[in-house]
N, C-alpha and C positions, 0 to 999 in steps of 0.2 A: 621621469615620474613612474612611480609605482602604480599598478593597477590594483584598485580596491576590490577585496573579494566580497562577496554577497555573505551576509550572515544569516540568510535563508537557509535552512538545512535541505529544503527540497530543490534549490537552485541547481539547475542542470541535470536532474534526475528525472527520468521519465516514468509515466504511470506504470508502464509495463515492468521496469525495474523495481520499482516499490512493491508492486504486486508478486513479482517472482521472489523477491527477498522475504517477503512476509509468508509466502507460502512455503519456502524452503525452511524457514525457522519454525513456524507454527504448524504448517499443514492446513488443509482446507477445514478439517473437523474443528479444530481450535479457533481457526480464524472466523468460521461460521458462528461460534460462540461469541467472540469477542466482538465482531461486528454482523448484527443481526440483519442480513441480506440474503435473500433466497438464492442468488447465483453462488454463495459459498456453500450452501447446504444442499441443493437439488441439483444433482448431475454436475458438479462444479468442474470448471477449466479455466485456465488462464484467459484464453481467447473469449468465452462468453462473459467472464467477469470484467474484462476490459471494456467490452461493449456496453455493458450495463453501467459501469463506473463513468465513462466518457460522456453518457447521456444523464446522469443522476448526479447533481452537484452535492446534495447532502450526504450520499453514500461515499462519493469520492472524498469528501472533507473528513469523514469518519475514519477512512482508510489511510489517509495521509497523516492524521493525527496519531493513529496507532503506530505508523511507521516512525514518527518522530518520537514518540515514547519509547519504542524499542530499539533505537539507535545503538544504545549502550549494551544491549544484549547481544547484538550482531557481532561485536567485536570479540565476543569471548569463544 
């Protein structure tokens, strides 16, 4: 039997990987404009952003949605 693959684009991807990919592509300045959260605009770092996103569901959801919308841009 073949294993079914998940259709969830976030399946198997860590929050850290998502954030690093977004920062590499957009940078914190643009990311802070796209997702209005303080940790992207005020002394940003991956570590501090991860801490905030792990505690704040609405912010994590926005970051995950931006990642999904940006997937096609990452391939270019």
